[in-house]
Structures are given as C-alpha cells and as structure tokens.
N, C-alpha and C positions, 0 to 999 in steps of 0.2 A: 504494500500500500504506500503510494507516494503522494504527498501533498506539496504543491509549490505555487508561489505567487510572485508577480513582478509588476512594476509600473511601466506602462507603455512609454517607450523612449529611453528608458534606463536599461543598461546592459545586464546589471547584476540582478539576481533573484532576491526578493525580500526574505524568503525562506524556502528551503527545500528540505523536507523531512521524509525519510523512508522508515516506515513502521511495519512491524510484523503483523500479518493478518490475524494470527491467533492471539488469544488472551494469555498473557504471561504474568502470573502472580508474582514470580520471583524477580522480574525485571526491575532494576533500580530506577528511581526517578531522577531525571536530569533537568536542569533549568538553564536558561540562556537569556541574556539581555542584549538587544541590538538597537543601536541608534543610527538613524540616517538623516543627514541634513544636506540635501542636494536638490537644487531647483528641479521640479516645482514642489517638492514635498519635504516636510519635516515630520519625522516619525520616530516613535519610541516603542519597541516591541519587547514583551516579556513572554517567554515560551516555556512550557513544561511538557516533557515527553516521558513515556514509559511504554512497555509492551502493549500495543493496540490502542494507545491514546495519545493525542496531541492537543494541547491547550495553547491559545495565543491571546494575549491582551495587547491591543495596539492603539496608540493615540496618534492621530494623523491630522495634519493641516496642509492644505493644498493652495499654492499661490495662483494656480490657474486650473481650469477644468482639465481633468485627466481621466485615464481609463486604467483600471486594475485588471490584470490578466491572471486567471487562476486555473490550475490544472489539477485534477484528481485522477489518479490511476489506481484502480482497485475499488472494492465496495466499502463505502463508509456511511456512517450515520453522523451527520453534522448538525450541531445545535449552534445557531448563529444569533448574536445580539448586536444590534447596531444603534448607536446613539449619535445624534448629530445636532449641532448648535448653530443656529443662524444668528449672525451678528446684529440683525435689525429687530430682534425680539428680545424682550427682557421680562424676567419674573423676579419681583422683589429685589431688583438690583443685580440679579445674576443672569447669565445667559439662559435662554429658554431651550430646554432639550427635548427633542423628539426622540422616539425610540420605537424599535420593533424587534420581534424575535420569532423564530420558528424552528422546527426540527425537520431535517430533510434526509432522505436516503439518496446517496449520490453514487451511482455505479459508473466510474470512469467518465469524466466530463471535462470540457474546456469551456470556460465562461469569461466574459468581460463585463466589468461594472463601470458605470459612469460616476465620477465624483465631482462635485461642484467646487469652484474656487471660493475662498473666503468662508468656508464651512469647516468647523472643527468636528472631526469624527473620532469616536471611540468605538472600537470593534472588538468584541469578545467571541472567540470561536472555540468550540469543542469538536474535535474530530475523533470518532471512535470506530474501531473495526466492528464488523457485525458480531464477532465472537465476544468482544469486550462489552458491547451494548447488551447482548443477550445474557451475559454474565451478571449484569446489574439488574435487568428486568427480564423476568421469565418470558420466554417466547410465546407461551400460551396464555399470558396474562390478558385479561379483558381490557386492561388500561390502553392497549395499543393494537387490538386485533385487526382493525382496518388497515392500520399502518403496516403491520407485519404481512398482511395479505398482499399489499402493494409491493413490499420488499421482495416477496417470493416471486413476483413477476419479473424482477430484475430491471425495472424501469424507474427512472427518476421520479420521486414523489415527495410530497410534503405532508407532515402530520396534519396540518390544517391548510385549507385552501386559501386562507387569509393570514397575514402576519398580525400579531397582537402587540399591544403596548407592554413594555417591560414594567413589572411591578416593583414596589419597594423591596419586597422580600427577595426577589431575584437579584436586584442590585446589591443587596447585603451579601448574598452568597458569592457573587462575582468578586466583591471587595474582599471577602474572606479568602477566596482562592488566590488572589493576586498579592494580598498583604500577609499571607501566612509566614510566620517566622520559625516554624518547626523545621527540623532537618531529618534526613534519612527516612526510616520506616514510619516515624510519626507523621512526617509531611506527606508521605504517600497515602497513609491511612486517612489523613485529613482531606487530601485531594479527592480520593475516591468517594468519601462520604458526602462531600460537597457537590460532586458531579451528580450523584444520585438525588440529592436534595433539589438541585436545580432542575433536573429532568422532572421531578415530581411536581414542582410548582408550574412548569410549563404544561405538563399533561393535565393538571388540575384546571388550569385556565382554558386551555384549548379544547379540553374534553367537553366543555359545555357548548355544544354546537347550536343550541337554540338561542339565537341572538335577538329574538323578537322582543325580549324584555330587557335587553341591555341598553344602557344609555349611549347616546352618541355625544361624546364630550367635545365641546367647542373649546377654542383657545381660552376664552374668558373663564369657562368653568375650570379648566386645568390651572389657570393662574390662581383662582380662588382656593382650589384644593391645595396647591403648593403653599399659599399663604397660611392656610389652616395648619398644614404640616409644620411650617416654620414656627408658628405659635406654640404648637404642642412640643416641639423640640426644645423650645426655650422655657416652657412653663409646665413641664410634665409632672413636677413635684407638687404643684398646686394648679392643675389644669382647669380651664373654664368648663362649664357645663356645655352640653351640645347646643342648648338654646343660646347661651352667651357666645359660643364660638360662631354660630351661624350669623348672629348679629354683627360680630366683628368683621366677618368677611363678606357680608351682604349677600348671603345665599340662604334660602329657606332651609329649615331643619331637614325635611324629607329629602330634598335634593342633595344636601350636604352628605347625609348618610349614604345615599346611593352612589354619588360621585366619588366620595372618598374610598369606598369599598372597591369601586370599579377601577380607579386610578392607582391607588396605593396597594390594593390587594388584600386589605384587612380592614376591620372596623375601627372606628375612632377609639373605642374602649380597648380593643386588643392592641392597638398601636401604642397607647399610653402605657399599658401593662408591659409591653416589650421594652420600651424606653426605661421604665423603672427597674425591671429585672436586670437588664444589661448594665445599668449604672450600679445597681446593688452588687452584682457579681464582681464588677471591677473594684469596688470599694472593699469587698471581702478579700479579694486576692491581694490588695495592697496591705491589708492587715493593720491599718492605723485606727480603725473604728470597730466597736463591738456591734453586735446585732441590733441592740436597742437604738444606738446612735444612727446606724444606717437606715433602720426603719423610718426614723424621723426625717432623715436627710432626703429620702425619696418620696415622702408624702404620706406615710402610713402613721395613723394616730396610735395604733395598738400593735406592738411587736409580734404577738401571736398571729395576727392577721397577715403580717408581712411574711413570717416563717411559713405559714400555710400556702400563701401565694407563690413563694419562691420554690417550695417543694413541688407544687403542682406544675410550675413552669419548667423547672430543670430536672425534676425527678429525684433530687437530693435536698436535704435541709441545709440552711445556710451554714450550720456548724461543720459540714463536711467539705466545704470549699477549701482547697489547698492554697495557702498563702505563698506568694512568689518568693 
C-alpha cells in the first residue's frame, strides 16, 4: 500500500509512504515532522506510521491557487478532515473555520484537488489498510454494513454521500492525537484508541441518514453557537442558565439547544460537564489541591456530588488519579 502526494509545479513529493497491507500489532510507531516553505505554499506536516496505518496532520497556506496531486496504490480506508479559514470572515475576533469530514474506501486512485489562494487549510488524514480497519471494527458489525458491502465490490465509495461538519469532540480527538507526549508502546496504544474513538464519532454522526429533522445552520447561527461556546469556556465554573445564555447570544432557547447539539456534537449541559471534569483531572494530576478544594474551584457546592460526577465521567474516583 503506497500513499503519496505533491503540489503541482513542485518536483518533490510532500510525502511518500509505503505501508504493509496486513495489520501488524508488533510494528513500532514512527513519527516525522516536515516543513516546506517554497512558493506558492507554506506547510507544516506531522506524520505517524505503523503497520497498516498512516496519520498526517498538515497546516497549509497557499499564496496562489494550486492543485494537490494524490496517488493511492492498494486498498485503503481513508478518514479525511478538512478545515479551512477564509480571511474575510470573523467569529468573535478569530478566523471563521469551515470544516468537513468523511470516511472513504479508496482502491488505487489518482486525484487532484483545487486549493484557493489566501485560505488557511488544516488537513487531518487517517489512512488504514483494510486489515487494520477490520481489526478495529468487526467486518460484520451493523455500524458499517452498507459501507462494507460497497468495499467488497472493490469500487471507490464513501461512508456517507455527503460530507459532514466536524464536531467539537472530533476536534478534541485530533488534538489529542497530534499533541500526545507519550512514547513507545504507550503512544501506540494511545494512537490506536484515539483512531477508534474518532471513527466512532464519525459513524455516530453519519449513521443518522434521516436528515429531515436536522437543522441547516447558517453562518449567523454558527457565529452565535461559537459565541455561546466561548462563554461556556470562560465561565464553566459558574455557567449561565440556558435561558441566560440564549439571551446573551440573541438566539431563542429551543434553537440554541438544537444548534449547539448539531454544531458542537453534544448538549450544553454535557459540554459544561466535560469542561469541569477535564479541569478537575488536570488539577488532581498537579497534586496542589485536595478534592474539596477542586470541587469548589470547578463549581461544585458539595464535594460528594463532585466525586460522584467524576467517577461517572472517568470510571474512577478522584482519589485514584495519579499525581504527575
């Protein structure tokens, strides 16, 4: 299985990776960082490879419209995430990011993609051999039976006929994959678990084929949801009620609940819980505060309530968290 890509007009390949078709549990994990600064592109690539698996996280900026040429030799399952920021759109002082993702079966193909000038792209790619993919998800699982049926035909296909917006949970997993500081077997275990988690979130979202009840989010709705998320990020220890939050962002309660779940991938309540639990875990690992103090710091009035919520979220009580 060979995966390679280059920018039209440049002689060198951005990457050429040859991977075994079979799943190799004993294969070591290797990582590589590649930076390219050559007109018309500025690019920073981070790559992870092991037997039957190739991951790449790439940040790209093009000074002129260009074409990216990609070749795949062999049968692969590719999970692709694309984020792109247009300079003329702003959200709360930051660049406004569009995003899309899908899972595809690619049996030896050559493709060219157009990229626009003045647009910042972030591209995350997981390429898995068939053997690796079916090692993660049983071939007979109902989660992907239509997809597997198409794979067996040996023709290019996508898990979903349409691309979907990337959720906050997916962004978190991608960040965890790229920023992981573990080494050796621990890093490999972490990588494989996050790959499976990411595929789970994708299948969960794309598995709902009945889009008749889904919202069509306009730019203005996305802006307001981003504003709501910023408010929660800043004030999760003492968050506003749903009614107060809807007033702050000028979006009615019902639409806020639906739009937040659609765009972020979780409810407002669950998002606040995640922020609190992640902060609590970080404080516990630092070891400078006891459980009672941490409960208060993240907005719990009663320590037993915090301990119960923490155990429900992580599966262990706060007292079992290992200090760094």
